[in-house]
Every structure is written in C-alpha cells, then in structure tokens.
TIMIGU-304462 format. One record per residue: x, y, z of N, C-alpha, C in turn; residue in one letter; residue number from 1. Coordinates in Angstrom, 3 decimals, decimal comma, padded with zeros to 6 digits. Layout:
! TIMIGU-304462
> n.east; n.north; n.up; ca.east; ca.north; ca.up; c.east; c.north; c.up; rest; nr
> X; Y; Z; X; Y; Z; X; Y; Z; A; NUM
...
This chain:
! TIMIGU-304462
> n.east; n.north; n.up; ca.east; ca.north; ca.up; c.east; c.north; c.up; rest; nr
> 000,297; -001,404; 000,191; 000,063; -000,007; 000,098; 001,071; 001,705; -000,500; M; 1
> 001,962; 000,998; 000,420; 002,586; 002,677; 000,379; 003,404; 003,046; -001,104; R; 2
> 003,480; 001,919; -001,610; 003,891; 002,044; -002,715; 002,780; 002,813; -003,692; A; 3
> 001,972; 002,451; -003,124; 000,624; 003,010; -003,333; 000,681; 004,518; -003,719; A; 4
> 000,958; 004,790; -002,411; 000,709; 006,455; -001,878; -000,192; 006,534; -001,106; T; 5
> -001,282; 005,388; -000,649; -001,980; 005,474; 000,472; -001,663; 004,856; 001,708; I; 6
> -002,036; 006,139; 002,542; -001,395; 005,805; 003,977; -001,759; 005,141; 004,560; P; 7
> -001,040; 004,227; 005,543; -000,768; 003,590; 006,541; -000,969; 003,576; 007,910; V; 8
> -002,316; 003,776; 008,910; -002,157; 004,137; 009,759; -002,273; 003,481; 011,445; I; 9
> -001,482; 002,937; 011,676; -000,991; 001,659; 012,889; -001,896; 002,289; 013,950; I; 10
> -002,143; 001,363; 014,641; -002,806; 001,903; 016,008; -004,375; 001,447; 016,392; G; 11
> -005,135; 001,926; 017,241; -005,796; 001,538; 017,855; -007,558; 002,537; 017,895; D; 12
> -007,757; 002,065; 016,706; -009,127; 002,630; 015,623; -009,852; 003,534; 016,446; A; 13
> -010,506; 002,623; 017,555; -011,096; 003,050; 019,068; -010,653; 004,212; 019,668; R; 14
> -009,819; 004,711; 019,398; -009,241; 005,998; 020,422; -009,087; 007,233; 019,308; L; 15
> -009,117; 008,408; 019,549; -009,786; 009,322; 019,107; -008,381; 009,856; 018,127; A; 16
> -007,035; 010,118; 019,551; -006,063; 010,355; 017,693; -005,496; 009,480; 017,152; D; 17
> -006,503; 008,616; 016,819; -005,878; 007,256; 015,970; -007,278; 007,868; 014,812; T; 18
> -007,625; 008,172; 015,135; -009,335; 008,170; 013,662; -008,743; 009,949; 013,252; L; 19
> -008,578; 010,526; 014,211; -007,877; 012,106; 013,536; -006,353; 011,386; 012,345; E; 20
> -005,318; 010,796; 012,944; -004,286; 011,056; 012,320; -005,038; 010,207; 010,921; R; 21
> -006,081; 008,934; 011,086; -006,573; 008,651; 010,307; -007,232; 009,265; 008,944; A; 22
> -008,150; 010,360; 009,734; -008,972; 010,891; 008,293; -010,060; 010,874; 009,083; G; 23
> -010,261; 010,197; 010,149; -012,141; 009,995; 010,462; -012,435; 011,217; 010,645; G; 24
> -011,925; 012,816; 010,821; -012,968; 014,369; 011,112; -013,794; 014,420; 009,329; G; 25
> -013,185; 013,977; 008,692; -012,867; 013,828; 006,991; -013,523; 012,765; 006,532; R; 26
> -013,489; 011,625; 006,448; -014,551; 010,421; 006,188; -015,506; 010,458; 005,379; A; 27
> -016,181; 009,643; 004,598; -017,511; 009,630; 004,005; -018,053; 008,142; 004,959; R; 28
> -017,066; 007,814; 004,730; -017,408; 006,773; 005,062; -016,296; 005,582; 005,910; A; 29
> -016,548; 004,780; 006,689; -015,625; 004,130; 007,594; -016,639; 002,152; 007,125; L; 30
> -015,472; 001,098; 007,338; -015,985; -000,176; 007,031; -015,030; -000,447; 008,388; V; 31
> -015,664; -001,453; 009,493; -014,767; -002,235; 010,599; -014,307; -003,644; 010,708; A; 32
> -013,682; -004,098; 009,835; -013,701; -005,464; 009,859; -013,679; -006,330; 010,117; V; 33
> -012,705; -006,289; 011,809; -011,605; -006,940; 012,425; -013,096; -007,978; 012,973; T; 34
> -012,022; -009,555; 013,827; -012,000; -010,080; 014,249; -013,398; -010,221; 014,707; P; 35
> -013,410; -009,341; 015,818; -013,853; -009,206; 017,390; -015,453; -008,110; 016,464; D; 36
> -015,962; -008,734; 017,438; -017,380; -007,848; 016,922; -017,267; -006,197; 018,095; D; 37
> -016,702; -006,555; 019,382; -016,739; -005,613; 020,413; -016,076; -004,428; 019,723; A; 38
> -014,839; -004,669; 019,224; -014,073; -004,248; 018,076; -014,368; -002,556; 017,640; T; 39
> -015,642; -004,191; 016,370; -015,647; -003,023; 015,424; -016,677; -002,562; 015,694; N; 40
> -017,704; -002,545; 016,595; -019,176; -001,830; 017,153; -018,063; -000,522; 017,710; L; 41
> -016,735; -000,552; 018,347; -016,622; 000,187; 018,855; -016,062; 001,185; 018,086; A; 42
> -015,471; 001,077; 017,171; -014,962; 001,315; 016,381; -015,810; 002,133; 015,385; V; 43
> -016,752; 001,582; 015,074; -017,952; 002,452; 014,497; -018,181; 003,414; 015,153; G; 44
> -018,591; 003,211; 016,325; -019,579; 004,103; 017,586; -017,789; 005,272; 017,264; L; 45
> -016,977; 005,247; 017,911; -015,850; 005,885; 018,025; -015,753; 006,779; 016,581; A; 46
> -015,386; 006,692; 015,313; -015,729; 007,436; 014,632; -017,191; 008,630; 014,170; V; 47
> -018,263; 008,143; 014,949; -019,590; 008,625; 014,576; -019,055; 009,918; 015,116; K; 48
> -018,755; 009,385; 017,063; -018,725; 011,231; 017,570; -017,259; 011,866; 016,836; Q; 49
> -016,657; 011,645; 016,016; -015,661; 012,376; 015,579; -016,283; 013,069; 014,505; V; 50
> -016,812; 012,377; 014,190; -017,750; 012,758; 012,857; -019,334; 012,277; 012,335; N; 51
> -019,785; 013,503; 012,664; -021,574; 012,140; 012,624; -021,756; 011,983; 012,080; P; 52
> -021,704; 012,961; 010,550; -021,790; 012,348; 009,460; -021,228; 011,459; 008,597; K; 53
> -020,562; 010,455; 008,995; -019,905; 009,681; 008,682; -020,457; 008,223; 008,311; V; 54
> -020,634; 007,591; 007,543; -021,987; 006,391; 007,325; -021,233; 005,117; 007,789; R; 55
> -021,524; 004,170; 009,052; -019,947; 003,378; 009,207; -021,181; 002,301; 008,825; T; 56
> -020,442; 000,662; 008,728; -020,373; -000,243; 008,176; -019,567; -001,292; 009,468; V; 57
> -020,154; -002,417; 010,213; -019,560; -003,367; 011,060; -020,015; -003,712; 010,251; V; 58
> -018,659; -005,489; 010,547; -018,821; -006,519; 010,919; -019,164; -007,042; 012,391; Q; 59
> -020,130; -007,762; 012,179; -021,232; -008,431; 013,417; -021,081; -009,721; 013,544; L; 60
> -020,148; -010,444; 013,675; -020,097; -011,592; 013,598; -021,370; -012,233; 013,868; L; 61
> -021,901; -012,044; 015,074; -023,740; -012,535; 015,243; -024,825; -012,349; 014,989; E; 62
> -025,348; -012,466; 013,896; -026,371; -012,039; 013,544; -027,628; -011,311; 014,151; P; 63
> -027,644; -011,932; 015,477; -029,620; -011,359; 015,969; -028,043; -009,913; 016,487; N; 64
> -027,171; -009,951; 017,589; -026,451; -008,640; 017,894; -026,204; -007,490; 017,023; F; 65
> -026,054; -008,537; 015,401; -025,837; -007,446; 014,141; -027,495; -006,864; 014,115; A; 66
> -028,310; -007,354; 014,149; -029,404; -006,834; 013,773; -030,211; -005,510; 015,136; R; 67
> -029,630; -005,982; 016,129; -030,070; -005,305; 017,493; -029,054; -004,093; 017,584; K; 68
> -027,790; -004,108; 017,315; -026,789; -003,054; 016,840; -027,622; -002,041; 016,116; A; 69
> -027,541; -002,718; 014,378; -027,627; -001,431; 013,933; -029,503; -000,639; 014,117; Q; 70
> -030,357; -001,410; 015,184; -031,457; -000,877; 014,890; -031,243; 000,033; 016,651; S; 71
> -030,400; -000,079; 017,405; -030,472; 000,415; 019,079; -029,125; 001,489; 018,510; A; 72
> -028,456; 001,795; 017,958; -027,008; 002,456; 018,278; -026,895; 002,799; 017,206; L; 73
> -025,980; 003,900; 017,066; -025,710; 004,803; 015,739; -024,459; 003,999; 015,241; D; 74
> -025,140; 002,879; 014,330; -024,310; 002,558; 013,385; -025,377; 002,736; 012,040; V; 75
> -024,721; 002,580; 010,821; -025,705; 002,926; 009,897; -025,733; 001,226; 008,823; D; 76
> -024,924; 000,502; 008,872; -025,310; -000,819; 008,321; -023,801; -001,789; 009,401; V; 77
> -025,107; -003,127; 009,990; -024,178; -003,899; 010,675; -024,451; -005,347; 009,830; S; 78
> -023,397; -005,759; 009,492; -023,388; -007,199; 008,902; -022,550; -008,872; 009,488; L; 79
> -023,572; -009,974; 009,360; -022,900; -010,596; 009,993; -022,572; -012,068; 008,823; S; 80
> -021,882; -012,233; 008,622; -021,475; -013,361; 007,683; -022,357; -014,268; 007,334; A; 81
> -023,316; -015,257; 008,428; -024,093; -016,061; 008,368; -025,109; -015,317; 007,786; P; 82
> -025,794; -014,279; 008,202; -026,812; -013,388; 007,453; -026,774; -012,968; 006,285; F; 83
> -025,648; -012,700; 005,717; -025,203; -012,243; 003,940; -025,612; -013,764; 003,776; I; 84
> -025,020; -014,421; 004,140; -024,756; -016,180; 003,706; -025,696; -017,031; 003,319; A; 85
> -026,669; -017,257; 004,252; -027,642; -017,877; 004,592; -028,460; -017,742; 003,777; G; 86
> -029,094; -016,009; 003,184; -030,284; -016,603; 001,946; -029,459; -017,452; 000,775; P; 87
> -028,351; -016,850; 000,303; -027,734; -016,865; -000,590; -027,270; -018,515; -000,779; T; 88
> -026,960; -019,712; 000,557; -026,900; -020,746; 000,095; -028,089; -021,422; -000,007; F; 89
> -029,125; -020,664; 000,599; -030,523; -021,159; -000,060; -031,398; -021,441; -001,249; A; 90
> -030,584; -020,137; -001,511; -031,236; -019,896; -003,251; -030,344; -020,890; -003,910; A; 91
> -029,135; -020,441; -003,660; -028,458; -021,652; -004,371; -028,986; -023,467; -004,439; A; 92
> -029,638; -023,547; -003,696; -029,570; -025,088; -003,067; -030,983; -024,724; -003,941; A; 93
> -032,092; -023,635; -004,739; -032,909; -024,093; -005,713; -033,087; -023,174; -007,086; L; 94
> -032,078; -022,168; -007,230; -031,805; -022,160; -008,414; -030,843; -022,368; -008,630; Y; 95
> -030,184; -022,484; -010,555; -029,019; -022,944; -010,646; -028,167; -021,062; -011,126; P; 96
> -026,642; -021,063; -010,712; -026,254; -020,081; -011,217; -026,371; -018,898; -010,759; G; 97
> -026,759; -018,689; -009,040; -026,681; -018,011; -007,803; -025,378; -017,342; -007,683; V; 98
> -025,740; -015,625; -008,016; -024,506; -015,224; -007,788; -024,589; -014,591; -006,372; L; 99
> -026,413; -014,268; -005,902; -025,967; -013,160; -005,045; -027,490; -013,519; -004,441; H; 100
> -027,883; -013,552; -003,067; -029,148; -013,642; -002,123; -029,264; -013,061; -001,389; A; 101
> -031,061; -012,781; -000,634; -031,054; -011,553; 000,009; -031,899; -011,853; 000,868; F; 102
> -033,069; -011,775; 001,785; -034,563; -011,764; 003,014; -034,861; -010,331; 002,723; I; 103
> -036,517; -010,092; 001,684; -036,633; -009,020; 002,064; -038,180; -009,140; 002,018; Q; 104
> -039,096; -008,539; 003,358; -040,260; -008,494; 003,662; -040,382; -010,182; 003,412; D; 105
> -040,114; -011,069; 004,062; -040,309; -012,728; 003,748; -040,102; -013,235; 002,496; R; 106
> -040,043; -011,949; 001,396; -039,179; -013,088; 000,103; -037,471; -013,396; -000,429; W; 107
> -037,471; -014,684; -000,419; -036,231; -015,087; -000,932; -036,179; -013,966; -002,452; L; 108
> -034,996; -013,436; -002,589; -034,357; -013,095; -003,523; -033,198; -013,023; -004,285; C; 109
> -032,912; -013,469; -004,898; -032,037; -013,776; -005,810; -031,432; -013,203; -006,987; A; 110
> -030,403; -012,606; -007,489; -029,990; -012,733; -008,508; -028,770; -013,788; -009,304; L; 111
> -029,527; -014,038; -010,319; -029,093; -014,925; -010,831; -028,704; -014,822; -012,980; V; 112
> -027,646; -015,900; -012,392; -026,839; -015,377; -013,890; -026,561; -016,557; -015,276; S; 113
> -027,924; -015,803; -016,277; -027,957; -017,798; -017,157; -028,234; -017,459; -018,394; Q; 114
> -027,872; -018,261; -019,074; -027,324; -018,485; -020,367; -029,023; -018,362; -021,138; V; 115
> -028,817; -017,805; -021,654; -030,505; -017,694; -022,605; -030,875; -018,908; -024,084; V; 116
> -031,570; -019,546; -023,278; -031,746; -020,845; -023,894; -033,233; -020,724; -024,734; G; 117
> -033,192; -021,695; -026,202; -034,598; -021,226; -026,856; -035,572; -021,326; -026,404; P; 118
> -036,046; -022,068; -024,945; -037,064; -021,482; -024,894; -037,588; -019,550; -024,433; D; 119
> -036,461; -019,266; -023,781; -036,285; -017,552; -023,648; -036,049; -016,870; -024,864; M; 120
> -035,589; -016,990; -025,769; -035,562; -016,393; -027,311; -036,399; -015,986; -027,538; A; 121
> -036,365; -014,879; -028,158; -037,556; -014,162; -028,937; -038,425; -013,713; -028,011; G; 122
> -038,809; -013,856; -026,777; -039,585; -013,488; -025,586; -038,818; -011,737; -025,181; L; 123
> -039,769; -010,852; -024,637; -039,333; -009,699; -024,221; -038,969; -010,035; -022,804; T; 124
> -038,042; -008,894; -022,150; -037,744; -009,283; -020,459; -039,276; -009,019; -020,140; A; 125
> -040,650; -008,736; -020,347; -041,024; -008,672; -019,958; -041,999; -010,134; -019,920; H; 126
> -042,283; -010,213; -020,967; -042,555; -011,663; -021,079; -042,133; -012,559; -020,473; Q; 127
> -040,825; -013,016; -020,331; -039,934; -013,884; -019,443; -040,504; -013,656; -018,212; V; 128
> -040,399; -012,920; -017,127; -041,614; -012,407; -016,114; -042,411; -013,169; -015,680; N; 129
> -043,701; -012,895; -016,470; -044,501; -012,684; -016,550; -045,033; -014,747; -016,832; E; 130
> -044,178; -015,483; -017,174; -044,548; -016,433; -017,242; -043,215; -017,134; -016,968; G; 131
> -042,291; -017,575; -015,829; -041,393; -017,512; -015,403; -041,478; -017,119; -013,692; D; 132
> -041,357; -015,959; -013,814; -041,311; -015,499; -012,652; -039,543; -014,723; -012,428; G; 133
> -038,792; -014,635; -013,595; -037,602; -014,610; -013,250; -037,388; -012,733; -014,247; L; 134
> -036,984; -011,725; -013,749; -036,717; -010,603; -014,095; -035,470; -010,462; -014,401; L; 135
> -035,442; -010,536; -015,593; -034,129; -010,545; -016,616; -033,658; -009,052; -016,496; P; 136
> -032,565; -008,389; -015,269; -032,299; -006,888; -015,450; -031,456; -006,490; -016,263; L; 137
> -029,816; -007,583; -016,687; -029,011; -006,565; -017,583; -028,956; -007,735; -018,835; L; 138
> -028,376; -007,912; -019,841; -028,010; -008,944; -021,232; -026,773; -008,846; -021,239; A; 139
> -025,978; -009,592; -021,974; -024,833; -008,979; -022,617; -024,531; -010,576; -024,149; K; 140
> -024,575; -009,701; -024,876; -023,728; -010,628; -025,930; -023,591; -012,043; -025,666; S; 141
> -022,749; -012,492; -026,755; -021,404; -013,509; -026,838; -020,241; -012,406; -027,326; A; 142
> -020,608; -011,381; -028,444; -019,892; -010,963; -028,228; -019,599; -009,662; -028,029; S; 143
> -020,747; -009,472; -026,836; -019,666; -008,085; -026,483; -019,383; -008,129; -024,947; A; 144
> -018,736; -007,198; -024,282; -017,577; -007,348; -023,324; -018,674; -006,977; -022,200; S; 145
> -019,976; -005,984; -022,467; -020,188; -005,540; -021,057; -021,873; -005,458; -020,416; H; 146
> -021,979; -005,982; -019,953; -023,524; -006,298; -019,840; -024,341; -004,984; -019,641; F; 147
> -025,332; -004,767; -020,505; -026,676; -003,562; -020,672; -028,079; -003,807; -020,093; A; 148
> -028,698; -002,543; -019,715; -029,606; -002,985; -018,800; -030,830; -003,275; -019,704; P; 149
> -031,406; -003,884; -019,115; -032,454; -004,264; -020,303; -033,861; -003,711; -020,157; L; 150
> -034,902; -003,650; -020,627; -035,803; -002,844; -021,025; -036,947; -003,516; -020,759; G; 151
> -038,632; -003,457; -020,313; -039,624; -004,688; -020,181; -039,785; -005,142; -021,514; A; 152
> -039,584; -004,144; -022,461; -039,661; -004,935; -024,276; -038,769; -005,444; -024,961; G; 153
> -037,419; -005,248; -024,859; -036,062; -005,920; -025,017; -036,509; -007,162; -025,358; D; 154
> -035,853; -007,818; -026,745; -035,598; -009,302; -026,372; -034,210; -009,635; -025,794; L; 155
> -034,839; -011,083; -025,513; -033,858; -011,813; -025,287; -033,516; -013,071; -026,763; L; 156
> -032,272; -012,576; -026,608; -031,910; -013,477; -027,842; -031,361; -014,418; -027,040; T; 157
> -030,920; -015,853; -027,905; -030,706; -017,296; -027,799; -029,445; -016,902; -027,667; E; 158
> -028,472; -017,294; -026,217; -026,976; -017,564; -026,572; -026,418; -016,268; -025,147; G; 159
> -027,341; -014,973; -025,436; -026,798; -014,346; -024,595; -027,007; -014,886; -023,296; S; 160
> -026,120; -013,878; -022,309; -026,450; -014,349; -020,702; -027,069; -013,105; -019,761; R; 161
> -028,180; -013,751; -019,065; -028,558; -012,391; -018,270; -028,619; -012,344; -017,233; I; 162
> -028,767; -010,862; -016,361; -028,307; -011,457; -014,650; -029,710; -010,641; -014,575; I; 163
> -030,704; -012,267; -013,672; -032,281; -011,870; -013,748; -032,094; -011,697; -011,927; A; 164
> -033,536; -011,238; -012,033; -033,857; -011,825; -010,548; -034,591; -012,660; -010,208; L; 165
> -034,877; -013,564; -009,253; -036,192; -014,560; -008,925; -035,942; -014,226; -007,699; R; 166
> -037,422; -014,365; -007,042; -037,700; -014,538; -006,108; -038,863; -015,760; -005,630; S; 167
> -039,207; -015,901; -004,172; -039,554; -016,537; -003,939; -039,873; -016,073; -002,510; R; 168
> -041,392; -016,021; -002,531; -042,231; -016,004; -000,923; -041,598; -016,803; 000,409; R; 169
> -041,540; -016,833; 001,288; -041,009; -017,638; 002,637; -042,420; -017,888; 003,460; Q; 170
> -042,524; -019,347; 002,914; -043,751; -019,686; 004,186; -043,581; -019,042; 006,067; S; 171
> -042,176; -019,291; 006,292; -042,344; -019,285; 007,219; -041,200; -017,746; 007,454; V; 172
> -041,552; -017,311; 008,823; -040,391; -016,380; 008,895; -039,670; -016,641; 009,833; A; 173
> -038,610; -015,798; 009,167; -036,775; -016,734; 009,652; -037,097; -016,136; 011,363; P; 174
> -036,391; -017,547; 012,245; -036,302; -017,049; 014,093; -035,645; -015,721; 013,694; A; 175
> -036,186; -015,204; 015,032; -035,365; -013,655; 015,590; -035,533; -013,865; 017,147; R; 176
> -034,676; -013,070; 017,517; -034,214; -013,403; 019,167; -034,918; -012,560; 019,412; S; 177
C-alpha cells in the first residue's frame, strides 16, 4: 500500500487520536471488519463521535447482535457473515447460477446469471417475467464485453447471458431473538 501512496496508519481505531490521524473527521465512510464484534462496534461508534455524518459499516459475526446493534445504536449498517450467506446458500439450493441472495419482507430474492436458451429466445423481458417469474435485468451478447440494462420490451437472444432476479415468498418467517 505504501508504494501506491496510500497512507497506512497503525493504531487502535477506537481512540480519537488514531481516528484523527486516519482522517476520520472528514471521512465519508468507515468499514470496520476485525474478527472481534466488540472492536468493530467500538470503532463504528468512535468515528461517529468524531464525525456524525460518516457512514459506518461494521461486521458483527453474531446475526442477532448485528440486527440489534443496527436498530439500537448509531451504526448505519451492521452485517454478519451468516446473515449475508444464509439466503445465498438457500437460493443456490433452489436455483442454478445464483450470484447473491437476500431476504426482503419474507421474500427470498436471488440474483442469478444464466444463458438464454431456446425457451426464452425471442421473448421480451416482460414476457419472461410473466411466464417464469424471472425478471431479466441485464444482458450481454456472446460478442459483447459488458452487460447492458434490459427494458421490459427488449427481446432476449439465444446464447446471450442475462443477470436476472428470482424471488420466492417464504412460507415461514425467519427466526428472530
């Protein structure tokens, strides 16, 4: 990092002088990802004291603690690996090509990547969504280097790759403590 002229600050980020040397007073965001929940939370709260406008993202390994910390404390986002990974594992068991998944209002929402086969070729993104419950968002032809957004009326072409949203309503609410 030093070769790339990125400053390296060695110190305890829970302390005001360390945060000051690291520019915490003018930072737009801070991400705390040590292996210790208490340290991550303390860093997030300490930087908020120095800079109330900073966006804080803290890793909290215990999912229930993460939920409670985000709702009760001055932390913008608290994430736990099980909370993030759980929906993705569940979606991967249900659908091929899962890139990421999350739960929103009892819906399992999964971003999937798949190649357009003959069954979808020639259909619009809207028709695919109506028939299969798959909402195509982005498409890339075999010759293209980048994905492009799909409109509801855009036709899908066989062999192109799409990024789409699949969703499924959960029949049982996730357990909460």
